[in-house]
N, C-alpha and C positions, 0 to 999 in steps of 0.2 A: 344860605338857606339852600338846601337840597331841594330841587325841584323835579327830581326823577319820580318816575313811576313808582319804585319800590319804596320811597319814602311817603308814600300818599296814604296808607292806611297802616295801622300797626298789626301785629299777629291777632288773629281772630280766634277764639275758642268758641265752638259751635256746638250746639246739641242737636242730633237728628231727632224728631219727632214724626212717628207714623201712626196714624189714625185712619180708618176705614171710614168714609163717607156713608152717611145713611141714604142718601139719594144723589142723583147727578145734577140736580137743579140748585139747591139751596146747601152749600157747603161752607161751613163756617167754623174756625177754630180759635177758641178765646185765647187773646194775648195775655202774656205775663210781663211783669217787669224785666227789663235786660239791663246789663251793665256793660262796662268796658270788656270783660273777660268773657261775655257770654251774648250769644246770637242766637235767634230761634229760626230753625228751619220748620216753616208752616205748611200747612196745607193751603190750598185754593181758597182765598177769601174776597173781599171787596175791595177794589183798587181806585175808587174814584179821586181821591186826593192823593195817589202815589204817583211819583215822577218816574219810578223804577219800576218796570214791568218784568213779570217772571218768565224764565224760558227753561223748560225742562224737557228731559229726552225720555223716549220709551224704555231705554236700556236701564233708566234710573228706578229699580224696583225693589231692591234690596237693601236696606239700611240698618244700621246697628243703633241701639238704644246707649251707647257709651258714648261719654264725652270724647271728641276728637279736635285736634288742632289743625285749622286749614289755613294754609298761606296762600292768599290770592298772588296771581300772576299778571299784573296790570301794565307789562311791558310793551304789549301789543295793542293796537287800536281794535282790531277785529280778529281774533284768533279763532282757531278751531279747538274746541274744548276736549281734553284728554285727561281723565284722572284714575284715581284707584277704582276701589271697589264700588263706590258711588260715584255720580258725575254731577255735583251741583252748578248751575251756570247763572250767570247775571245777564239779564237782557236789559237793555234801556236806550234812550235817544237824547243826545245832548245838541246844543246849538253849534257848538265849535269843538271838535274833538282834541286839537290841540291844548285849549284852554282847560279842558277838564283834569289833564295830568300836569300841566305846566303851571297853571294859575292858581292852585287851591294850596295855600300854606297849610302846613301841619298843625299850627296853632290854631287854626280856625274849627277844630272840632271840640265839642264838648266833652269833658273826660266823663260824665255820667252816662249819656245817651249815646255816645260814638255818632254824633250829628253835627252838622255845621251851626255854629252859634248864631251865623246871621246870613241872609242871602239877599242881594239886591233883586236880582231877576231869578226867578225860579225857572229850572229846566223843563220842558214840556215833552210830553210822551205823545206818539201819534200812531201807536202800535193799533191796528184793527185787524181781527181775524178775517173781515170780509175785504180787506184792501188786496188787489191784485199784485200792488208793488212790493210787498213783504216777500221775501226769499223763504219765509218758513210757511208751510200750509198749516190748517187746522190739526191733520192727523199728527203732527209733531208734538202737539202740547196735549199729551195725554195722561202721563203720570202727574197725580195730586201732589208733588212733592216739589218745592222749589227753595231758593235761598233769597231772604230779604237783606240786603246789604245797608243800603243808605235811602234815606228819604229825599233829601235835598243835598244840594253840593253848593258850596259859597265860593264865589271866584275870590281872588286875591285882594281886591281892593273894590270899594264902592265906587271909585270915580271911572272904573273901566267898565264900560258897558259893551256887551257883546251882541251882535245882530244874530237874530235866528236865520239860521240857514234850515235847507232842506234835512228833514229827520232822517237820520242813518242808524241802522242798528249796531249795536256792540256787544260783541260776547266777552266775557271776562272767564280766563281759564284758573281753575283752583286745580294746580298740578301736583300736590302734595298734600297728603292726609297722614298725621301722625298721631297716635294715641297719647294721653297724657303720660303714660307710663315711659315713654320714649321708644316703643317698638314701632317701627314702620310696618305698614301692612303692605304685602306684595300685590301688585295689581293683578287682577282677577275680572273675567266678564261676568256681569251681573244677568241673572236669567231673565228671560222677557216674560212679562206677567201675561198670563192667559186669560182671556175674557170668554166665559162661558155663559150661554144663553139657555135658558130652560125651555123645553118643547113640551107644551101640554098635549098636543096630539097630532101625530106625523100624519100627512095626508098622501105621501107619496114616496118612493124609493129614490134612491141616488140612480142618476143615468150615468152608469160607468160604461166605458167604450167597450167594444167588444173584444174577446180575446184573439190575438192575432198571430198565434203560433201553433196552430192545431196540428198535433203531430199525426201522421199517417200510420194506422194501425198494420204490423207486419203479419198477414194472414197465412204465411208460409210457416208449417210445423217442422221442427227439427228434431233431432235426438236430444236426450238429456244432456250427453257428453259435449255436443257442439256449443250448447247454451252456457256450460261451465268453462269451456276452453275460451269464451269470450273475456273472462275475467282473470282464470289462471292459465294464462298463454305458456307456450313452449319456451319463451325467453326468460319469463320469471321462474319455471321449474330449474332450468339450467342455471340459473344465477344462484337458486336454493342449493341445489347439488354442489355447486363450486363452494360456497361458503361452509355448508356442512362438511365436505371432506377436508377443507382447511382447518376448521375448528377440531375435527377428530385427530388431524396430526399435531396440532398444538397440544392436545390433551396427553397423547400419548404416541409418539412416533412409530413404536414399535407395533401398534395395531391400527392400521390405515382402515378407513371404512369403506372407501371405493364405491359409493352410492352412484347409481344412474338415474336418468331422467325416468326412464321405465319403472325402475324399483320404486322411486318417489312416488309415482301415480299409484302403483300398488300398495304402498303404505297409506295413502290418503284414502284409497278404496276401502283398506281394512278398517281404518278408523270409522268410516260412515257406516259400515257394516256392525261395528260394535256399538255405536251410538244409538242404533234401533233397537238392539236386543237388551241394553241397559243394564249390563251384568258389571257389578261393582269391581271385581277382581279379573285384570285382563287376562291373567294365565288361565283363568276356566275357558275361555274360546279355544285353547289347545289341548284340552284334556280329552279323554275318551269319551266321556258322556257329554260332550259339548253338543247343542242343538244341530251343528253342522260342521263337517269337516272342510267347508270350503275355505275357512281362513288358514287351516293348518296345512293344507296343500298349496298354498300361494307362498307362505312366508313362515320360517321358524318364529317361536316367540323370542329368542334371543336376537334374532336380527332386527326384529321390528323394535325391541327395546332399546336396541343399539342405534337405530337411526333415530328413535326419540330422544333419548339422551344427548345425541350430537347435533340435533336441528339447529340450525343456524341461518341467519339473513345478513349479516355483516361481519366485518373484520375487527374483532375486539380490539386489536392494537390501533385501529384508526378511528374508534368510536371515542365520543366524550359523553357520556352519560350525565355529565353535569350542567351542561347547556341543551341537552335534548333528552329527556327521560324515555323517550320512545325511540331510541337511536337503534337499538336491537331489532326492531320491528319497522323501522322507517322504510325500508324497501317495499316491504308488502303493503303499508299504509298507503304509501305515494302511489304505488301502481293501481291498487284498488280504487282509489279516489279518482285517477284519472280515467279508468274504465267507466267507473259509475257516472262521471259528469257527462259522458260521450252520449248517455242513453236518452232519447228523445222525451222531453219534460211534458207532465199534464199541466192543465190549467190550474187546477187547485192542490197546491201543496201546503205541508205543515212542518214545523220545526219542533222536535220534541227531545228529550232525552232517553239514552239508552243504558243499561247496566250490563257490564261483564262480569259475572260471579268470580270473586276471589276475595281470600281472607289472609293473604300473606301480608308482608311487611313493606310492600313498596306501592305507592301511589294508591292505596286503596282509601275508600271513603265510605262513611256510615250514610245510607239513603234512608231517611225516615219515611216511614208508611209507603213502603215499596215492596214489591213481592222479593226481590233480592236485596238484602240489608247491607250487605259489604260487597264491595267491587270497584271497578274502575267506571266513570261516567263518560258516555260519549254523546254528543250532540250530532243528530241527524236530520237531514233535509229528506222527507220521504213525500211520496205521492199519495192520492187518495186510495189507489190500489194496493199499497202496501210497498211500492218498489222505493229502494234507497237511492238518491241521487248524488249525495255526498254527506260526508260524515268529518267530524274534528273532534278530537280528544280535548278532555276537560283541560289538561295541563297547556294546550296550545291556545285557548280562547281569549286570554287577557290581551294579548297585542293588538294593536288596532291595524285597521286594514291598510295597506301601502297603495293608496288610490288617491288622486288629486279630487278633492271635493268631497271625501267621505270623512264624516265627522270621529272624533275619538269618543266613544261612549263608554259606559262600565263594561266589565268584562264579558258578561252575558249576551248583551246587546251586540257587543263586537263579534262574538261567535256567530250571531245571526247574519251580519254582514258577510263574514267570511263564506258562510255556506251560500249566500246569494250570490257570490260572484260567478258561479256557473251559470246564471239566469241572465239572459239576454233582457236589455232594458227596453222601456216603452213597448212593451208587449202586453202588458196589463194582466200579469200573473197575478193569482190571489194566493196569498200566504197567510195562514193560521198559525198563531204562536201561543205558547203555554205561558201561564203567569209569570215563570220565571224571566222571560225575555221581553214582555210588552212594556211599552212606556211611550209617552207623547213623542219624545225626540225621534226614536226609532221610526214611529208612524209616519211623522212629518217627513222624515229624510226618505223613507221609501216611496212615499206618495211623489216626491218630487222626480223620482226615477221611474215613475210610472210603474210602480208596483205596488198593488193593493194589498193592505193588512188587515188583519183582525184577529185579536185575542183577548184572554182574560187577564185582566190587570188588577193590581193592589189599589186600594183607595189612596194610599199615601203618595202614590206617584202621580196622581192628579191634583196638580198644584192650583189653587184658587177655585177650586169646584167641592161643595160639600153635597152629598147627596142625601136623601131621607134615610133616616136610621132604620135599622132592622126592625125594630118594634113598630114604627109607623108603617113599614111596607107590610109586617105580620098582621097588623089590624086591618089592613085594607085586603088582605087574603093572599092566598097561594096565586101566584100568575101575575101579582102586581109589579108595575116596574118604574123607575125614575130615569127619564131622558133627558141629556144636555146636549148641547152642540157647541162647536169652536169653529170660526172660519180662519183657515191658514191659508194665505194667498188664493189659490184657485181650488184648494181642497175644503171641505166640509169633514170634520172630525167628530164623530158621535161617540159620547160615553153613555152607557146605560147601565142601571143597576137593577137585576130581576131578582125577585124573591120566590124560591120554590120551597124545598125543606130548609133551605138555607139560602142567604143573599150571596150573588155572585155578581162581579161588575165587569163589563165589556168595554172595548174600545176599538173603534173601526174606522176606515177612511172610505168605505165602499158601501157599507150596510148601516141600515138603521132599524127601527122597529117595525115599520112597515113593509108587507101587510102582518098582521097579527093573526097567527095561527091557534088552533087548540090541539092540545096532547091531552092524554089520559095518565093521571098519577094516582096511585094508592093511597087512600087516606086512613090512616090507623084508627082515628078517633070515630069516624062514621063506619070503619069496617066495610069500605066499597070503593070502588073506582070512581073519581070525579074528573071533570073537564077543567083544565088550566090552561090560562092564555100563554101563548110562546110567542114571543117577539121574532121577527125574521132573522135578527142578528144571531138569536140562540140557536135557532133551526140550523142556520147555514153552518155555524160553528160545529154543532154536534155531529153534522153530516159528513163534513171534509176533515176534521181532526182526528179521525181514527185511524189514518193510514199508519202512523208509527205502531199503533198497538196491533194491527195486522201483521206487521213484520215481526214485531216482537212474540207473538203467538207462533208464527211459523218457526222462529229459532228455538221456541221454548219446547215444543213438540220432541224434536230428537236432536238435544244439544250434546255435541262433543264434548265430553267432560272427563277428564282422566286428571290423576293426581300428579303434581309435579312440583318441585322446589322452584322452577325458573318461572318466573311471573311472566315472561314474554311469552311462554307458551300458552297460556291462556289466551292471550291477545290473538295469536296465530290461528287457534281452533274457533275464537269467535270470528275472526275473518274468513274462515273457511266455510262457517255456517252461515255468514251473511252473504257470501257469494252463492251458496246452494239455495237460499230462500229466495233471492234475485232470479236466479235462473229457473226456478220452479215457477215464480209469479211471472215471468216472461212466456213460458210455455202455456200457462192457464191463459194469460191475454190473447196468445195467437188462437187458442181455442174457442175462446168467448167471441172472438170476431168472426169464428166461423158459426157462431150461433149454436154450440154444442149445449146440449141441456146440462144443467149443473151436477147431476149425479155421474155424468160421465165425463166430467174433468178431472184430470190427473192429480191425485193427493200428492202430498209431501212424501209419505212413506213409500208410494209408490215410485216417485220420480228418484228419490235416494236410493232405493235399492236397484233400480235401473242404471243409476250412474256408478253406484260402488262396483256393480258387476263390469261395466264397461272399463272402469279404470283398472280392475285387477286382470281382464282378461283381453281385451282389444290390443292386439300386436304384441302378446307377451307369451312367452314359452312357460308352459306349466310343468312342474317337475312332477315326478312320481309320486302319486299318493302314497302317504306315509300309513303303514298298517297300525291300527290301536295297539295290538300286541305284537311285539316282536316275536322272532322265530325260535328264539331259546327261551320263551316265557314257560312253556310246558316243562321243559327239562329243568330249568331253574328253580321253579317252584317246587318240583318232585324232589331234588337235591335237598332244598331249603327244609322241606319236610321230613326228609329222612335224617337230616342232622339233629333235628328236634327230638329225634328217639320215637317217633311215631312209627307203629307198624304199617306198612304199606306194601304193596304189590308191585314188583319191578314192572316197568313200561317199557315198551321197545324203543330203540333209538331213532333219531330224527329221521334219517334216510329211509326207515322201514315205515314210519308213521305216514311219510309224504309222498310214498312210491305210487299211490293211487290204485293200487292192484289187489283185489281180493279182500278188500275191507267191506264186509258185509254185516249188516246188523242180525242179531238173532236174539232169542229169549232164553234166559237160563232158568234153571229150576229155583235157584235161590236168589234173593235180592242182594245186591252188593253196591258199596259206596261209589259212587261217581270219581273217576280219577281225572277229570279234569280240574285244573287249578282252581282254588277259591269256591268249588262247588261241593255240597255237602248231601246232595240228594242220593237216596238209595232206590235203585231202580232194578228191573228184571233184564233191561237191554244192556247188550254186550256186543264187543267186535269179535267176529270169527277169527280174525287173523291176528289182531293184537291181544286178545284174551284179556280184556279189560271191561269193566261195566262203564257205561257212559250213557248220559240222557239224551233221549230223542223225543221232545215233546213239542207241544204247540208254543209253550212259553219261553222255553230255554232248549237250545239245539247244540249241546257239547260235543255230540258225534261228530258233527261237521267241523266245529272250531278244533277239536284234538286233531284231526287228520291235516287241518291246513296250517296250523300254528305250531 
């Protein structure tokens, strides 16, 4: 006879049964008949006549209703339990542990009930939750699911009596779980069950430690160019020139571009000037009827277009777009992220998404219910003032953070962890999140790092919590809310559902409903403004979550938007606009620290005009202003008109027209057609030396233009 532990029990087929208890005191599940192939996993019941006591863990909260095949491992007397997606344990006490596994024959089990046929001396159990000798405390027995294995165990023979010894706990490990179909289930960690507690009336707010990293405002006001050079440094511009010249040689070795750092600064300044005027066709800025000849005096249109077509930030022969979709702009992205991260942080931060408008074929996304429907998505970390402290593109957010102790959450939550890497821990920063990022796991992890979080959350992410329905809150009126709390180690997490015109749910680790304020809302049915209750968590979220909207508003005013088939150029222009917006906000922050009135603060338009002029003229040599009409225009138009067969009076040669001697206006007796090209006026005025009729009026002065051109 095999007396080993493996032959003690046959294979057990078990059915997991999960039922929610009605209350915490009286929990009972009705027993059903069992046979040799089935054994029930039941909820907590009465155990007065049972000798085997249940032992279950907090981690056993997710069970399946499918039949599974459980193979017990009884080779060890007291083992540490480890199993697959669920962890059923058996806890019991026996008089003699060796007798349990070596003295019980396999034929002593009843084939119907899977129980011993007879027992001379029953096994006693001495488990008590109040006993100090137990190695398991009451907090360990929380999950109402257990495994009932055997009621009694019969020794090998009636002649052998075993003296009762001191009761000792035994853990039986079920280390393999198999579906009846034969497919093994991969081990996975079961989620921890959350215990939410309803809050009827909040009496106080959370006591959050004070913010410990207060930045000192810089009261010194610098020029717009100095603020911009904090982000676009000379080293970055030199590298951009190098890569641009190299790419131009790769395209056509016979046409080197040879762009310099000063010329690249002028090109950026021209782009800023063109973004303010918002003219669709770039060639119009170089036309004779342009608003200003400032751009045409700095650079020709052909030169500006050549730099735009060859602008590059990396060597194509060394880039791999398959592994990094932003490889062509990685130099600029990494440089700006480093500069933004070095800025002094504010206490209140927010994480939101930002869109780069683009309708090309690379990396674009459709953004539902957004002002920009098509484009690239960028996640940004912004202060309440609108300053961007870090950003990450959507294509990079799925990878987890390479840091010990940081969990691997889903893609959007990992993006938040990447953005918060630049924030020092244990300084009690306040971070506000969009509903795309908020979850219980993320809030718990940030609280462990002493980073407070608050955000809008989807109800489906709050496991184990059921709010009042929207109809119930609607009946209670606008401003009604439903609040719940959960204690996680030393942090209290609050979940609140507030109803205004629609229902919205909030999750926070440092805010609750207290104090409840009042706000004004317009009621369409009553056709008047009414007062609505406003919980503190909603008020704080609305106050500090608008930083990303402020930055988006600054960028949308004068966005640099040129047509291009190269997708990376849109990202380059977006990075330039982001640096300009940050520079303007830094200047405004310095002005506000000096308590300047709001109407005297530098506007974005004024800041961008000053910055573009500085980029175009500071330390630059300006070429001679190009005349709108070349010197041969008058003669060319006269020859063209003569070839068409129109009768016209001869005009003097160019050297006579421009000598500046004796060209005096006079009045003729008869009116004649003005001889200036493209002028058909009939006037009495004519030149005494050239003997041709010319206009000399307030609206047009062809007399002066004829002798100068």
